[in-house]
N, C-alpha and C positions, 0 to 999 in steps of 0.2 A: 504494500500500500504506500502511495506517495506521501512524503512529508509535506507540511504546510509550505515551506520554502519552495519545494519542487512543484507543488500545485500552483503556487503564485507565479513561478517562472513559466509554467506551461500556459496558464491563462494570459499572462502578459505577452508572451510570444505570439499567441493566436490573435489577441486583440490588436497588437501592433500591426500584424499582417493585414487584418481586416481594415483597419483605419487607413493603411497605406493604399489599398486597392479598392476601397469601397466606391469611390467616385471615378475609378479608372475605366478606360475604354473596354477592357476585357470583361469586367463585371456588368457594365451596361449592355454590352452585346450579348452576353450569356443570358441576362434577364430577359432581353427582348426576344431572343431565340426560344427561350423556355416558354414564353407566353405567346409565341407565334406572331410577334409584332412585325409590321412591315418595315423593310429597310430599303434604302435606295439601291438601285441596280448596280451602281458603281461602287457601293459600299464605302462611300466617302464620309459617312456620318461619324466614324470613329478614326482617330489618328494612329492607333496601334503603335505606341512608342515603347521601345525597349522590351520586346517579348522575352529576350534572354534573361532579363533581370527578374522576371517572374519565376523562371526555372531555377535561377540561382537562389532566390529567396526560399523557394520550396525545399531545396537541398539543405539550406542552413537550418530550416525548421525541424529536419529529422526525417527518418525513413518512412514514417506514417504519411507525411505530407508529400514525400516523393512518390509514394505509391498512389496517392490520390491524384497527383499530377500525371502519372502514367495512365490512370484510368480516364482522366479528362482528355488526354492526347488522342484517345480513340473515340471521342465524341464530337465529330464535326458538326452535329446538329446544335451544339451549344457553344463551342469555342470558336472564335474567329480563326480563319485560315492562317493569319499572320502568326498566331501563337502555337499552332499545332506542331510545327517543326521544332520550335524551342522545347515544347513539352515532350515530343517524341525522343529528344536527346536523353531524357531522364530514363528511358527504357534500358539504356546500356551505360551511358557515361555518368557514372557516380564515382565518388572518391574511392580509390582502391584501398583494400585492407593490406597493411604491411605483411610481407611474406612470413616474417617471424611469428606473427599472430596466427596466420594460416597454418603454419607447421605445428604450432602448439595445439590448436584446436583439433586438427586431423589426428595427431598422435594420441591425444587424450581420448578421442571418440572411438577410434578403431583399435586402440590398445597396443599398437606397435609403431616403431619408427617408420617414417615415410620411406627411407632408403631400403628398408626391409620389405615393406608392403608393396612398393611399386618399383618397376624397372627404371622408370624415369617420371619426374614430376616437374612440369614447367613452372618456373618462378613467376613469369609474367602471366596475368590472368587473361583468359579468352574474353570474358565479359564481367562487368562489375555492376550489380543492380542494387536496389534499395534494401533487399532482404539478405541476399547472399552474393558470393563471388565464385566464378567458375574457372577452374584450372584444367588444362589438358594433361593427361598422364597416360602411362602405359603400365599394365599389370605385368607381373612376372610371367604370365602365360603368353605375353605378347599382344594381348588385346588392348586396343586403344579405348580409353574411357574419358569421360568428363566428370570432374569432381566438383560438386557445389557445396560451398562452406557457408554456414550462416554467420552473419555479422555478430560480433560480441555485444551482448546487452540489447539486441534489437527487440527481443520479446518484451522486456520491461518497458522500453520506450513506446512500443506499439500500444501496450495496455494502458499506459498513462495518457497517451494522446487520445486514444479511443474513449477513455473514461471522460476526458474533458469534452470531447465532441458530443458524447452521450448527454452530459449535463446541459450543454448549450442547446442541443436539438430538443431535449425534453422541455426546456424553458421556452424555446421558440414555438413548439407545438401548442403549449399551454396558453401563450399570449399572442400568437400571430395566426390569423386565419389561413394565410397562404401556406405557411409551414404545415398547418394541420391538414389542409386540403390535399397537399402533395405527399403527406405521410412521410416526412423526412426522417422521423424517428424509426419507422419500420425499415426504411432503406438503409439507415445506419446500422440497425441491428443485423440485417442481412450481410452488410459489408463487414461488420465486426466478426460474424461467424465465419465468413469466407477467409478473411485475412488471418485470423488466429489459426485456422486449419492450415493455411499456407506456411505457417511457421513450424509446422511439424513435418519433417522430411520423411518420417516413417509413413505417414498418411500419403505423402506425395508418391513414395515408392509403390504403395498399394494402388494408388490411382493409375500409375504408369502400367502396372501389370493388368489392371482391369480394362483400361482403355485399349491396350495392346491386344488383349484377347478379343475384345469386341470388334476390333478393326481387322481381324484376320482375313476377312473376305474381300478386303480392299488392298491388293498388293502395291498399289501406287501410294498408299498412305502408310507411313511408318511412325512408330512411337518408340523412342529409346527405352530400353528395359533396364531396371536397376540391377546392380551386381550384389548378389547375396554375400554377406560377411563384411562388406565395405560401406554399409549405409547405417546411419543412426538418426536420431531426431535432429541433429545439427549438421550432419555430413551425408550427402547423397552422391553415391557413385553410380553412374549409368553409362550405357553405350555412347560412344562419341559419334556424332552425326556431322559429316563433312558437307556443309551447305552454306547458304547465305539467306539473309532476310528477303522476303518476297519483294519488298520495296527497293531492294538493291539490284534487281534484275535490269540488265541494260536494254535500251530500246531496240537494239539490233536483235537481241535474243527473242524479244516478243514478236518481232516480224518474222524471223526465221523458223520459229518453233510454234507448232499448233498446241496450245495449252488447253484447248477445250475439253478433250477427254479427261485430263487431269482435274479440271474444275468440276466436270460432271461427277467424278468420284468424290471430290471434296464435299460438294453439296449433298450427295447421297449419304456419305458417311456421317455428316452432321445431323441430317434429318433422322438417321437411324439412332444416333446418340440421344436425341431429344425425345423422339416419338416411341421408339421400340425399347431402347435400353433404359431410359430415364436417368442416364449418367453421361454428362457432356463436359467437354473441355470448355470452361467458362471464360477463358481469356485469350481468344485467338487473334490478338492484335498482331500486326505485321512483324513485331519483334519476336513473337513466339511461334511463328509459322515460317519454316525454312524450306527452300527449294534445293534439293541435293543435286550433285553433278550428274547423276543418272536420271534426272527429271522425275523425282518423287517428292512428295510433300511430307515433311516431318513436323509433327505436332509436339512442341516443346513446352516445358514448364507446366506441369499438372498440379501445381499448388492450389489453383482455383478451379474447382469443378462445381457444376450445378446438378442438383438431383430433382427429378420430377416424379411425383407419385402416379400410380396407375390411372386414377380418375382424371388428373390434370393432363396426363399424356393423351388420353382419349379426347379430351376437350381441345387440346392444342392441335391434334390431327384434324379434327373437324374445322377448327378455325383456319388452319392453313389451306384446307380444301376450299373453304368459302372465299378466302382472300385470293387464291389462285384463279378462281372463277369470276372474280370481281363482283361478287354478290354481297352488296352492302347490308342487306336485310339479314341474311344468314350470319354474316360476320358479327353484327351487333347482338344477335340472339345468342351466339356462342360465347361472346364476351360476357353477357349478362349471366349466363349459366355458371360461369366460374368466378363471379364477383359477389361482393357484399354491398347491400344498399338498404336504405329505409324509405319511408313514405315521402321524404323530402327530396329524393333523387329526381332529377329532371330526365325521365326515361325517353320522352318524346323527342326532345332536342338532342339527346345522346344518340338515338338511332339516326336522326337526320345528319348529324356531324360525322358519324362513322361511315354512313353511306357516301357522303361527299368525299371523305378521305380515300375510301376504296376506289371510287370512280376516278379520282384525280391521279391515282397511282398507275392507271392503266397505260400500257405501252411505254413504260419507263425501262431504260437499259441500265446495266450495272454501273456505268460511269456516273449516273445520276444518284446512286447510293440511296435508294428509296425503301428497300424491303425492311431493313432494321429500323429506319427512321419512322416508317409507318406504324410499327408496333409502339415505339416511343410516343408518337403523337396520339395514338389511341389511349395510352396510359394517361397522358395529359388531359385529353378530352374527358375521360372517365372521372378524373379528379375534379375537374371543373363542374361536372354535373352531379357531384355527390355520390359517385360510384367508386368503390375500392376494388381494384383488380389485384390478383395475387402478385406478390413481389417477384415470383418466378417468371412471370410474363415480362416484367421489365428486364430481368436478366437475359431472357431469350431475345428481347429486342436488342440488347447490347451485343450479344453473340452474333446475331444476324447483321448488325451494323458493322462489326469488325469483318465479318465474312464479305459484306458488300465491298469493303476497301480492297480485300485480297483479290476478289473476283474482278474488280474494276482494273486492277494493275495488270493482271495476266490476260484477261479477255474483256476489254472495255464494252463491247457490244453484246455481251452475254445477257440473256434475258433470265434473270434469276427466278422470277415468279413462274415462268413457263417450266423451268427446271423443277421447281417445287411441285407443280402440277403433274409432271411426268412421274415423279417419285412417290407422290402420296398414294396413288392407286396401288402401287406395289406394297407400300407400307400398310395400307388397309387390308390387303390380302394376307400379309404376314400377321397382322394383328388378329384377324379372324382365325388363322391357323393356331396362334398362341392360345386363343380362347377355347379352341377345341381340344387342347391337350388334356390327358386323363386327370392330372391333379386338379384342374379347374372343376371337372365333373365330380371329383371326390368331395370338394368343398360344398358344392350344391347338394350332393347326396346327404352329407351330414346335416345340412340345414333342413332338408326334407324329412330326415329321420327324427330330428328334434320336434318338428311340427307334428309329425304323425304320433309321436309319443305323448305330446301334451294336448293334442286336439280332443280326445275323449273326455279328459278331465275338465277342460274348459267348456265343452258342450254340456256336461252334467251340471256345472255351476250355473250356466246360463238358463237351462231348462228348469232347474230348481228355483231360481229367483223368479222366473216367469210364473211358475206354479204358485208361489207364495206371494205373488204381487209385490215383489221387492226389486224388480228390475228397473234400473234408472239409467237415463241418458243425460250426460252433461254436455251442453252445447255452449261454447263461448262465443255467442253471436252478438251480444250487446255489452256495453260497459255498465255493469250493475251500479257501481258507485256514482257514475254520472246520472243515471236514471233516478236513483234514490235522492241525490242532491236536488234534481229538478223538481221532484214531487214535494220535497221539504220546502223548497223556495215558494212553490205555488201555495202550499198550506199556510206558510207564514204570511204571505201577502193577503190571502183570504181573511185570516184572523185580524190583521191590521185593518183591512177594509171594514170588517164588522165593527171594530172598535171605533173607527172614524164615523161610521154611520150612526152608531149608538150615541156618540158625543153630539152629533148634529141634531138627531131626534130629541135627545134630552134637552139640548139648548133651546130648541124650538118650543118645547113644552114649558120650559122655565120662563120663556118670554111673556107668557100670559099671567104669571104670578107677580104681583107688585112686590117691590123690594126697596128698602131704604139705601142699599148699596148699589150704586149705578155706575156705569162706565159709558160716557158719551150719551147719557140720557137713557140708556138701556139697562135692564137688570144685570148686575155685575157677574153673577155666577153663570148666567147664560152666555155672556160675552166671553168669559174665560173658556167655556166649553167650545164656543165657536172658534176662538183663536187656536186652542189646542188641536181641534180637528183640522183647521187650515194648515197649521205647521206640520202635523203628522202627514197629511195628504200631500203637501208640497215635497216633503222629504222623501216620501215613497215614490212620487213621480220622478224626482231627480235621480234617485237610486236606480229605478228601472231603466232610465235613459242612459245613465253612465255604466252601470254594471252589466246590463244586458248587452250593450254594444261591445264591451270588453269581452264578455263571454262568447259573443259571436265571432270576434276576431281570433279567439283561441282555438276555434274548431279546426 
């Protein structure tokens, strides 16, 4: 747990950063993009000064903010293009860990000296990222490997920074309607879960094995496998992949090589991950997707994975089918099936907005990067209309947005939505075959067995209650409390009306009786009764006008 000085330092660091960039061009542009505000076509509204300074400030703030900067570098829907390149540099170019520390960590984790465990171990890192640093090495067996070493103290820094962000987002959601509408606390909770899992290299090794097994049917897609005995929670040793980032492909290579079959496999394998396996590589930004020399795609860095439950996978499959057919009505209905909302949600305008988004996306090519952005925009639209979509759908939007960038680099004219349409039919067939597997029938058989066992007893109870005239049906059709309050209000007003009428009649009778006590020449007691009746009557009229109107507005 952080001490008071440490918490103060964390807060001051974050607040200083916010104050510096609050009125900057990047924040204004991000806010406008998030709210779908119109910008000028030449994008001259913002000056975009010193994008590199933002990247440097994030690096100074620590690994958590470097990671957030990396995530933002994959969001062209939010961040101005002038800042994307500066933030992309955070994917690799982070301050190196001295080799002396690397050696110490590796030897402590694997339990033997580097010179004994490896035939060779390069001192210069291949890459240095926010969480870890990668070195190339050769095992005693002659196998080339990549060794990823976690930065010292990074877990403690992550937890402290995430705790600070958690406190701030909770405060924002409590006091700011926009933060509440977009559920920034739920997004941070999901991000926290993902990032903390990314700090455990044992889980990453398991993820590599799982994804590698799931991708066996795609020979053009490779996943580096971990090396048993050389991996711990802070050190991950895996097969070395000789390739380069997708964005580093030369224009000549794109012209001379037909990458369409490779992209077909990439799209198919990601759809399989999401729809059939429910286990997907959640961070396929260009830095984590490499093209090998033999023209295969390698999926790197499995620290961040997304998991989708069976029901959500089925809904996503139907959603993708609806989007690929440009059917806005079906798309909105599928979104509503997987969402949460109450009576205040604007369902009619939500359906209209979704229909408009789907139709506007028709005939877009990969270079326009629309598929992932479409899901992100659907999430925004839902939030604006009081509808809460599952966080996993936002993660899927981010995955597809990163995919859009990769596809756009290798095959700019590729129609990603048509590719989805081609694949979803196959996915549906596989899904049906999975449902027909024996273990699914066993589960249904067990449920039928339970029903058959309990049915006679339940029928006996029902018939017995019917015979004894004890059978009751409880229907929650009206608000009993509201109805009772209404009757009580009517009864009270009738009673007050009777009292007023009695006062008036009594006063009228007293008017005929002479009295030495007079008011304005009339018998005093009668006048008091008249005044009391007038005051009570006026009070009751005003109360009915004020309270009944208020009651009507609350309906």
